[in-house]
N, C-alpha and C positions, 0 to 999 in steps of 0.2 A: 503492500500501499504505499503508495506515494504522501509524502505529508509537508507538507509549506515552513520554508524555513521563518517566512514571517507572516504580519496580519497579510489575509489577500484584500482585493480592493472593496471598499462595501455597494452593497450591490450584487453581488454572485451568492445566487438562490438555487436551490431543489425545490421545486412546484411538484406538489402532489398533483395531480388528475383529480379533477371530482365525476361522476356518474356519466358517463360515456366518452369519456374520455375531455370535459367540459375543465377550460381555465378559471381558478376560481377569481372571482373581482377584485379581491387582495392581491393578488400578485399582478394585476397590469402594470401598477407604476412601474415594479421590477420589471418586468418583460420590455414594456419600451423604451425603456432606459437602461438597457445590460446593450452593451455591446457585441454579443452573440447568445440566440435562444439556437439550443437542443434540443430534439428528443433521443432517446435511448439511443431507437437505430440510429441516427444519423452522427452522433457523438464520438469526436474525432482521438486519437489515440494517444496526442497533444492537449487534450483537455484541463489537464492538471496546469500542467503549464502556462495556457493560455489565463485558466482562473489566476492567478498567480499577478498578472499584469494589468488585466483588464475584468470588470464585472459582465461575468458571463449566466444564463441560465438554464437548467436541466427540467424538462417536463419528464416528467415520469409516475409509474402507476403505483409501483414500488418503491418503497426507503430503501429497501436491501437491494439495489439494482445496484451493481459494481459500480456503475459512474456516480450513481449518485453517494457511496460509500466514497468514493475519492473526494467527492466537493466538501460532504459534509465534515470527513477528514481535518478540510482546510479549514473548516470553522465556517461555511456556509450556511447562508439563513435557511428555516426550512418553512416554506408559507402553504398549509394544509387548505384543503376543501371547506368552505362554509357548512354547517353540518345540513340534513337533508330533513326539516321538517315537515312534519303532519303522518309517520307510518306508524307512528300509535295510535293512530283514530281509524285506520282502518280494521286495527286489531281492533278496538274497542267495540266499533261495529258491529266485526263480527262476533265477539262476542252478545251482544245486543242481540243478533241474530239468534245464537245457540237458545239464549234463554225464552225466547217467543216460541222458538220450534217445538216440535212434538218431540219427547223425551227432556224438555230445557226445567225450566221452575214451575210448577204449576201456579204460583201466586203473581209472577210477572205474565203467566200466560192467563190470567183474569181478568188485567188493568184495563182502561179505558183511558180517552182522552178525559173524559169528568171523572174518572177517582184519582186521576193524579194531579188535581188541578193542585191540591193541597200542599203536594210535595215540590212543587214547581215556585207556590210563593214561601214554602220556610225554608226551600232553600236559596232562592235570593236572598230573602234576612238573613238567614246565615254568612253568604259572600258579603253584603254590604256590614256585619260586623266584624270578619274578619277585616277589612278595609276599614274602619274604622279606629281596629285596636292594630291595625298595623302589623297584625301576625301572620309573619310571612307562609310559615308551615301551614295556619288554617287555612291561609288564601289558596293556594294550591289544591287542599281537598277541597274546598266547597266550590272552587270554580270544575273541579271533575266531576261534583254533585249536580249544577248545574248543566256540565255538558252531556250529564245522566239524562236528564229532562229532554235534552233535544233530541238523544238517540232514540230513547222511547217512545216518545212523540211520534218522531218520524217512523219507525220498526211500528209500530199502532195505522199508523196511518198508511201505509206498506199495503196488509191487509184488508184494506175497509173494497166494499165492494163496489161501492160509490167512488168515483173519482181520485183512486189512492195516486201514492205517492212516497216517494222515497226519501233517503238522507241527501243520494245523490242532487233531486231536484230540489230538494230545500239549501244545499249548498251551489245548488248553477242559480238559482233566485239571488241568494246574496251576493253573489259575484257579480250578477248583470246589473244589480242595485248599486253594489260601491262604484266599479267603473263607469255609468251610469250618471252618478251624481257628483263624479268628480270629473268632471273633464278637464280642467286642468292640468290634473296629473295622465289621464290618459288621453284624453281629446285633441292633445297640440296646443291646449292653452284655453284660458278663459277669462275675457276681460272682467267679467262681475266679479272675482275672486282676486283677495289682494292678502288679503291676511285672514288668520285665521273666524272673527267677527263675522266677516263677510263671507265667507266660505258657508257659517253656521246658516248666513239668510238666504244663500245661491242651496243649500242642501233642501229647504223650505219650499223656495222655489222650485224644485224641480222636484221635491215630490207632490206638492200640490198639480204640477203639471201630469207626472204620470198617473196621479191615484181619480182627475180628473173631477176634482173637489170642490163645490159650491159655495162651502163658509171654512174660513179663516180656523174656526173649532174643531172642522171634521177629521177624523180621526184621533181624536184626544181618547184616550182609555179614561171610562168616566167610573170604572171602577174600581182606579188607585186610591189610594191614602186621601185623605179630603187637605192636607196642606200644601201634598205635590200637587192634587190636582189643579187646588188655586195657582199656582204655579205657574202651572202649564196654558194655563187658561188664560194667567194673564202674560204671560210671556207671547204666547199667540197674538193675542189681541194688539197688545204693545206695535207688534211688527207691523200692524196693519194702519195702526195710526190711533187707535182708537183712546178719546183722551180719557184719564185718571181719573176724571171728577164721574164717568158714567159705571164706572167699579160699580159692586155691592157697597153702601156705607157698613153693612153690620160687621160686627165690632170682630168676630172671630175671620174673616174674612177679609177684610182690612187689613188687621194684621198680617196675616199672610203675604196678601198683596202688596201693602210696602219693604216686606221683610226683600219678598221677591225685586220688588223695582228700585231700592238698593243697592241689586247684588248681591244678598242673600239669598239659600235656597231654604225655604221654612220647613220643610218638612226635614234634612238634614240639622237645621241650627236647633229645630224641636226636640227634636233624637237625642243629642247630643247633650240639653238640658233633660230629657228625663234619664239618660243613663247617669249626668251627676246626681240627680235626687235620689234613683233607684242606690247610688254607691256610698251618698249620705246617710241614707237607712240603715246600711248595710253595716255603716261606719257606727251608727247611735246604737243598734242591735248587740253591736261585738262590744261597744266600751261599757254597757248593760250589764252583760253576760258577765263581765272581767268582776264586775262588783256586787253580782250573785242577782241581779237583778233581772228577772224572765223578759223579756220584750213584748211577749203577748199580757201581758198584764198589766204594761205602763199607760200612766195616763198622761194630759197634757202637759201638769209641770216638768215628770219623769225625760219625756221626749224631749221636752227644750234643754234639760238639765244633759243630757247626752248630746246632743247634737251636736257635730264639728262644729267648730266656730274657721 
C-alpha cells in the first residue's frame, strides 16, 4: 500500500455512490473542484502519485475497493450518500395489512373509521403534549401513533365496497397538493410568494381555488376545540378584510379573538395556563401530604395555605 510522505491537497475524496450509482449531493462541490474524477474502472495506476500533487476524486460503490483503500491511506475525505428515508414506511404498511388480513388480529379486523375516531383524537393530543414538554423520546413515539392512525384508516378504506382507496392514493393526493400549492418551488416561481407570510396567504388562495369554496369560512373544522375554532374563524375572516368590530362581543369569543389578533394562539395559551394550574394543584396537594394533611379533605383555608407562591 502506498502511503503519503506528507499531507495531500485539500479536495481529494472518495465518494461513495448512492442507489443506482447516483452521486451524493454533498459530493458535487468536491467533484466540480477536482482536477480529475475517476471511477474504479478508469483509475490510473499512478492515482496515488497524482493525489499527492492535485485534488482527485474517486467514485466507488465500496470503501474496500483497492483504489479507495489507497486514497484513504493518504488521508482522503470520504463523502457518503445521503440516507434514503421512507423504507420503513413500507414495512409499517405491510404490518398494518397483516393485522387486518385473515389470520391477523381480531380486534384490528373489527375496527371501522367511526370506532377509530377516539384514538385519533387521543393520539393527536398526546403528540401535542410531547411537543409542549419538549420530550424528544415521547415525540418520536407519538408521531408513530399518529402515523398508525393514518395507516389504519387507509387500510380500512381499502376494504370498502364503495369508493375504496389505499395508502398510495392518500400519499399521491398529498404529493399533488404539496406540489400544486408550492408553485414557487415546483413551478418555476410565483410572484405572489415573497416570504413565509405571503406563502401562507397564497396557500389559502390556492386552496380556495382548488376546492371552489364559496365562503372564506368553508372548510373550517367546526368540531375542533372552541378556542382553536375561534382562532381559525378570526384568521380566515381577517384575511378577507372583515372589520374587527363585526366579531361577536361575547366575553369568551372576544377574549379568544383578541388573543389571535395580537399574534397569540388562544388554544395553546389556554392549554399552557391550564397545565400550569394543574401543576400548582399537584404542588399544593404534595405540600399538604408532607404535613400529614389529606388533600381530599382540605377546605379553602388549607388550599390557600399550601398553594405555591
